[in-house]
C-alpha positions in Angstrom: -3.9 -25.9 21.1 -5.3 -22.5 22.2 -2.1 -21.8 25.0 -0.2 -22.4 21.6 -2.2 -19.7 20.0 -2.2 -17.1 22.3 1.9 -16.8 23.4 2.4 -16.9 19.5 0.0 -14.0 19.0 1.7 -12.5 22.7 5.2 -13.3 21.0 4.3 -12.0 17.6 3.3 -8.0 19.0 6.1 -8.2 21.6 9.4 -6.6 21.1 7.6 -2.8 19.3 8.8 0.3 20.3 6.6 2.5 22.1 6.6 4.9 19.1 5.8 2.5 16.9 2.3 1.5 19.0 1.7 5.1 19.3 2.7 5.8 15.3 -0.2 2.6 14.9 -3.3 3.9 16.4 -2.6 7.6 15.3 -2.5 5.4 12.2 -5.7 3.1 12.8 -7.9 7.0 13.6 -7.3 8.1 9.9 -8.1 4.5 8.3 -10.6 4.0 10.0 -12.0 7.1 8.3 -11.2 5.3 4.7 -14.8 5.9 2.8 -13.9 8.3 0.1 -11.6 6.4 -2.3 -12.5 2.1 -2.4 -16.7 3.5 -3.3 -15.6 6.7 -5.4 -16.2 4.3 -8.6 -19.6 4.1 -7.7 -20.1 7.2 -5.9 -18.7 8.7 -9.9 -21.1 5.3 -11.9 -24.2 5.4 -9.7 -24.7 8.6 -8.5 -23.3 11.5 -10.2 -23.7 8.9 -13.2 -20.6 9.6 -15.5 -19.6 5.8 -17.6 -16.9 4.0 -17.3 -14.7 5.6 -19.2 -15.1 8.7 -17.7 -14.9 6.8 -14.2 -11.6 5.8 -15.3 -9.8 8.9 -16.2 -11.3 10.1 -13.0 -9.8 7.2 -10.6 -6.9 8.6 -12.7 -6.5 12.3 -12.3 -5.9 10.7 -8.3 -3.5 8.8 -9.5 -1.3 11.6 -11.4 -1.9 13.9 -8.3 -0.6 10.3 -6.5 3.1 9.9 -8.5 3.1 14.0 -7.7 2.8 13.9 -3.9 5.1 10.9 -3.5 7.4 13.1 -5.3 6.6 15.9 -3.9 6.2 14.7 0.0 9.6 12.7 -1.1 11.8 15.1 -1.2 9.6 17.7 1.8 10.9 14.5 4.1 15.1 14.6 3.4 14.4 18.5 3.6 12.2 19.6 5.8 11.6 15.8 8.5 8.9 13.4 8.3 6.9 15.2 11.2 6.2 17.8 9.2 5.6 16.3 6.4 2.8 13.4 7.3 1.1 16.8 10.1 0.3 18.8 7.4 -1.2 16.5 4.5 -3.4 15.1 7.3 -4.8 18.8 8.0 -4.9 19.0 4.4 -6.9 15.9 3.6 -9.6 16.6 5.6 -10.2 19.9 3.8 -10.0 18.7 0.5 -12.1 15.4 1.6 -14.5 17.9 2.7 -15.0 19.9 -0.7 -14.9 17.4 -2.9 -18.7 17.5 -1.9 -18.9 20.1 -4.4 -17.5 18.6 -7.1 -20.7 17.5 -10.0 -19.1 18.2 -13.2 -16.5 15.4 -14.6 -13.5 18.3 -14.8 -14.9 19.6 -11.3 -14.2 16.0 -10.2 -10.5 15.3 -12.4 -9.5 18.7 -10.5 -10.3 17.5 -7.1 -9.6 14.4 -6.6 -6.7 14.9 -8.7 -5.4 17.9 -5.6 -6.7 15.9 -2.8 -4.5 12.9 -4.0 -1.1 15.4 -3.9 -1.7 16.4 -0.4 -3.1 12.8 0.8 -0.3 10.7 -0.9 2.5 12.7 0.2 1.5 11.6 3.9 3.1 8.0 2.0 7.6 8.5 2.0 7.4 10.5 5.0 5.0 7.7 7.4 7.7 4.9 5.1 10.9 7.3 6.8 9.6 7.4 9.9 8.5 4.0 10.3 12.5 3.4 9.7 13.1 5.8 12.7 11.1 4.8 14.9 11.3 0.9 14.6 14.8 -1.1 16.0 16.1 -2.3 12.8 16.1 -5.9 14.6 12.6 -6.1 14.3 11.4 -3.6 11.1 8.6 -6.0 9.0 7.5 -6.5 12.2 6.9 -2.8 13.1 5.7 -1.9 8.7 3.3 -5.3 9.2 2.0 -3.7 13.0 2.0 -0.3 11.0 0.2 -1.5 7.6 -2.4 -4.0 10.6 -3.5 -0.7 11.8 -4.3 0.7 7.9 -6.3 -2.6 7.0 -7.7 -3.1 10.8 -9.5 0.6 9.9 -9.5 -1.0 6.9 -12.1 -3.4 7.5 -14.2 -0.6 9.6 -14.3 2.3 7.8 -15.3 0.9 4.5 -17.8 -1.1 6.4 -19.3 1.7 7.7 -18.8 3.5 4.8 -21.0 1.2 2.9 -24.1 1.0 5.4 -23.9 5.2 6.4 -24.7 5.2 2.4 -27.2 2.7 2.8 -28.4 4.7 4.8 -28.0 8.4 5.6 -26.2 8.6 1.3 -23.1 10.0 0.4 -22.4 13.6 2.1 -21.7 12.1 5.6 -19.7 9.6 4.5 -17.4 12.4 2.6 -17.7 14.2 6.3 -16.4 11.3 8.6 -12.8 10.4 6.1 -12.5 14.1 6.3 -13.1 14.7 10.2 -10.8 11.4 10.7 -7.8 12.1 9.3 -7.9 15.8 10.7 -8.7 13.6 14.2 -5.5 11.9 13.7 -3.6 15.4 13.0 -4.4 16.2 16.1 -3.4 12.8 17.5 -0.2 12.7 15.6 0.6 16.1 17.5 -0.3 14.6 21.1 1.0 11.4 21.0 4.1 11.7 18.8 7.1 13.3 19.6 10.2 14.8 16.1 13.0 11.9 16.7 16.4 12.9 15.0 16.9 10.2 12.0 19.9 8.9 13.4 23.2 9.2 10.7 25.2 6.5 9.1 24.8 3.2 6.7 22.8 0.9 8.7 22.3 -2.9 8.6 20.4 -4.9 6.4 19.4 -7.9 4.5 21.3 -8.0 1.2 25.2 -8.0 1.7 25.5 -4.8 -1.7 28.8 -3.9 -3.5 27.9 0.0 -3.8 28.5 2.4 -6.7 26.9 6.5 -7.5 25.9 8.8 -5.0 23.3 7.8 -3.0 19.7 8.3 -5.0 17.6 5.4 -6.0 17.5 6.8 -9.4 21.2 5.1 -10.7 20.3 2.5 -8.6 19.6 -0.4 -11.3 18.4 -3.1 -8.7 15.7 -0.9 -7.3 14.5 0.6 -10.7 13.9 -3.0 -11.8 12.6 -3.8 -8.1 9.8 -0.8 -9.5 8.9 -1.9 -12.6 7.9 -5.4 -11.2 6.4 -3.4 -7.8 3.6 -1.2 -10.6 3.6 -4.7 -12.1 2.1 -6.2 -9.2 0.0 -3.2 -7.8 -1.4 -2.4 -11.4 -3.2 -6.2 -10.6 -3.4 -5.4 -6.8 -5.4 -2.1 -6.9 -8.2 -2.9 -9.0 -9.5 -5.5 -5.8 -10.4 -1.3 -5.1 -11.2 0.2 -8.1 -13.1 -2.4 -10.4 -14.2 -5.4 -8.3 -17.3 -2.5 -6.6 -18.6 -2.4 -10.4 -18.0 -5.7 -10.8 -20.0 -6.4 -7.3 -22.6 -3.9 -8.0 -22.8 -4.6 -11.9 -23.3 -9.0 -12.6 -24.0 -9.7 -8.3 -27.2 -6.3 -7.7 -24.5 -5.9 -4.5 -26.0 -3.4 -2.2 -22.7 -0.9 -0.7 -23.3 -2.2 2.2 -22.7 -5.2 1.0 -19.2 -4.5 -1.3 -18.2 -2.7 1.9 -19.0 -5.3 3.9 -16.7 -7.8 1.5 -13.6 -4.9 1.3 -13.2 -4.9 4.9 -12.7 -8.7 5.2 -9.2 -7.8 3.7 -8.1 -5.4 5.8 -9.6 -8.2 9.3 -8.2 -10.4 7.3 -5.2 -8.2 7.5 -5.5 -7.2 11.7 -5.7 -11.2 12.5 -3.3 -13.4 10.2 0.0 -10.7 9.5 1.6 -10.6 12.2 1.4 -14.1 13.4 2.4 -15.3 9.9 5.5 -12.6 10.2 6.7 -13.4 13.7 6.8 -17.1 12.6 8.9 -16.4 9.5 11.5 -14.4 11.5 14.7 -17.1 11.5 13.7 -18.8 8.6 16.0 -18.9 6.2 14.0 -17.5 2.5 14.4 -15.4 -0.8 13.0 -12.3 -0.5 11.7 -11.4 -3.7 11.1 -15.1 -4.4 8.4 -14.5 -1.1 7.2 -11.2 -3.2 6.7 -13.0 -7.0 4.7 -15.4 -5.0 2.2 -13.1 -3.1 1.7 -11.4 -6.5 0.5 -15.1 -7.7 -2.0 -15.5 -6.2 -3.4 -12.1 -6.4 -3.5 -13.6 -10.2 -5.1 -17.1 -8.5 -7.3 -14.6 -6.9 -9.1 -12.7 -10.1 -9.1 -15.6 -12.6 -11.5 -18.2 -9.3 -14.1 -14.8 -10.2 -14.5 -16.7 -12.9 -16.5 -18.9 -11.0 -19.4 -17.2 -9.1 -22.1 -17.4 -11.4 -21.4 -21.1 -10.1 -21.4 -20.2 -6.6 -20.8 -17.0 -4.9 -18.8 -17.8 -2.6 -16.3 -17.7 -4.7 -16.5 -14.5 -4.5 -15.5 -14.2 -0.5 -13.4 -17.1 -1.0 -11.2 -14.8 -3.7 -10.6 -11.9 -1.2 -9.3 -14.1 1.0 -6.6 -15.2 -1.4 -6.0 -11.5 -2.3 -5.7 -11.5 1.0 -2.8 -13.9 1.3 -1.1 -12.1 -1.9 -1.2 -9.1 -0.8 0.5 -10.3 2.7 3.2 -12.1 1.6 3.3 -8.9 -0.8 3.7 -6.2 0.6 5.7 -6.0 4.3 8.8 -6.9 2.4 8.0 -5.3 -0.3 8.0 -2.1 1.8 11.5 -3.1 4.1 13.4 -4.0 0.5 13.0 -0.6 -0.4 14.2 0.9 1.8 17.0 -1.5 2.6 18.6 0.0 -0.1 18.6 3.9 1.4 20.5 5.0 2.8 19.3 8.4 5.9 20.4 11.1 3.1 17.9 9.5 0.6 15.4 7.7 2.2 12.5 10.3 1.8 13.4 9.8 -1.9 13.6 5.9 -2.0 10.5 4.9 -0.3 8.8 8.4 -2.5 9.7 6.4 -6.0 8.4 2.9 -3.8 5.1 4.2 -3.5 4.9 5.8 -6.3 5.2 2.8 -8.0 1.4 2.4 -5.9 0.9 5.9 -7.2 1.0 5.1 -11.4 -1.4 1.8 -10.8 -3.2 4.3 -9.1 -3.7 5.8 -12.7 -3.2 3.1 -14.4 -5.5 0.3 -13.5 -9.4 2.0 -13.5 -8.4 2.7 -16.9 -7.0 -0.8 -17.6 -9.7 -2.3 -15.3 -13.1 -0.1 -15.9 -11.6 0.0 -20.0 -11.1 -3.7 -20.7 -14.7 -4.6 -18.6 -16.2 -1.8 -21.1 -15.4 -3.0 -23.7 -14.9 -7.3 -24.2 -16.4 -7.6 -20.7 -14.6 -8.9 -17.0 -13.5 -12.4 -18.1 -11.0 -10.8 -20.5 -10.1 -8.7 -17.9 -9.8 -11.7 -15.4 -7.0 -13.1 -17.5 -4.8 -10.6 -18.4 -5.0 -10.0 -14.8 -3.6 -13.6 -14.2 -1.0 -13.0 -17.2 0.7 -9.3 -15.9 0.8 -11.7 -12.2 3.3 -14.1 -13.8 5.2 -11.8 -16.0 5.6 -10.2 -13.0 6.3 -13.0 -10.9 9.1 -14.4 -13.9 10.7 -10.9 -13.5 10.9 -11.5 -9.5 12.5 -14.6 -10.2 15.4 -13.1 -12.6 16.2 -9.8 -10.7 16.5 -12.2 -7.7 20.2 -13.4 -9.5 21.1 -10.1 -9.8 24.0 -9.0 -8.8 23.2 -7.3 -5.6 24.4 -3.0 -6.1 23.1 0.0 -5.3 24.1 4.0 -4.7 26.3 4.5 -2.0 26.9 8.3 -0.3 30.5 9.8 -1.2 33.2 9.2 0.4 31.8 5.8 1.3 34.3 3.6 1.9 34.3 0.6 -1.3 33.4 -2.9 -0.3 34.7 -5.9 -0.7 35.2 -8.3 -3.6 33.2 -11.0 -1.3 30.9 -8.9 -0.7 28.9 -10.2 -3.6 26.3 -12.8 -3.1 23.1 -14.6 -4.1 20.7 -12.7 -2.0 19.4 -15.3 -0.1 17.8 -13.2 3.4 17.2 -15.2 7.2 15.0 -12.0 8.7 17.4 -12.5 11.8 20.4 -11.0 10.1 19.6 -7.4 10.7 20.0 -8.3 14.0 
């Protein structure tokens, strides 16, 4: 049994490129300092004494900045390249995280978090594009999962360490550590990773498509519908970072250290099980959009079960486990679905639009969660979130039945009618 488990883990990490491992390492260094954002709503409400609606609006400013940052980052990725965008985003983010300590009033905080989000989230589409460039086509989903593993392993460290820092040294040191890890990641990125030129051409995908249009994601109807569903899903998932810490604090009087430990469990579980799960799915036939929708249903289930937490607090841990498995089934395949709709010339814009769906969630999730909780209580919020998950799941099922139509570049030859098929995905089809 132990030998089989060891073999599964070894195989799940095998065959990935050296550059992907280096990118994952740099990402881990950056994310191991992730402390400010998970505790921002707690910091605003308990340290700066903002009201819940004020904290929600401040986080909305972060979300608006995130949307703008993703769109700018996508455009810059297609114009000046993924490499420079990532490097300068890390450098400037480090400086801005430290500078955030000087914002104390509501207007100051709103402006500061907006600027920070614009700069920090310009990194996302460039990072997605670099994974596509540094990875091999046959194991791209696992390459995404490896970088996600690094993100979540870092996230298992960051919030827990941040909670301990707050408990022992106050909030100031947390901002410094977050900023310095961004700067360290920028230096390591420049030293270890070399620029790799994009290879032009049409890549193999897991979905057979009929091309149309001029190659822009804004004219890819199926992709746009996918973005709407992803935004709804992200609105639910982002409550894990914006509303749940306040719920833990208010309803169970948890310390920052305890909250950080619960949040870190999410990252630790992903680091332990996501890669073997993705590897096991390789070679299996499954419907990608149904798998994504099933993950979203787990989001809803994780929030509904919080109703039982007042009877047994162990439900809080189980809830984190359930939402984590939902994340594992939803996010890697969402990333790859978005990537495979793009061409090398439009990859930055596609990934920017995909990342923007999560930025929209950054904008509205805190307002949605905190305002509903403030007006009608957390119970009502859990039912609203579960309802959104059901809507998203049904949407993914309907989208799965739609013809696979994507835009193409000018002069690309039209494909034959026989290419119009039902979307049934096998990861081995990429090979």
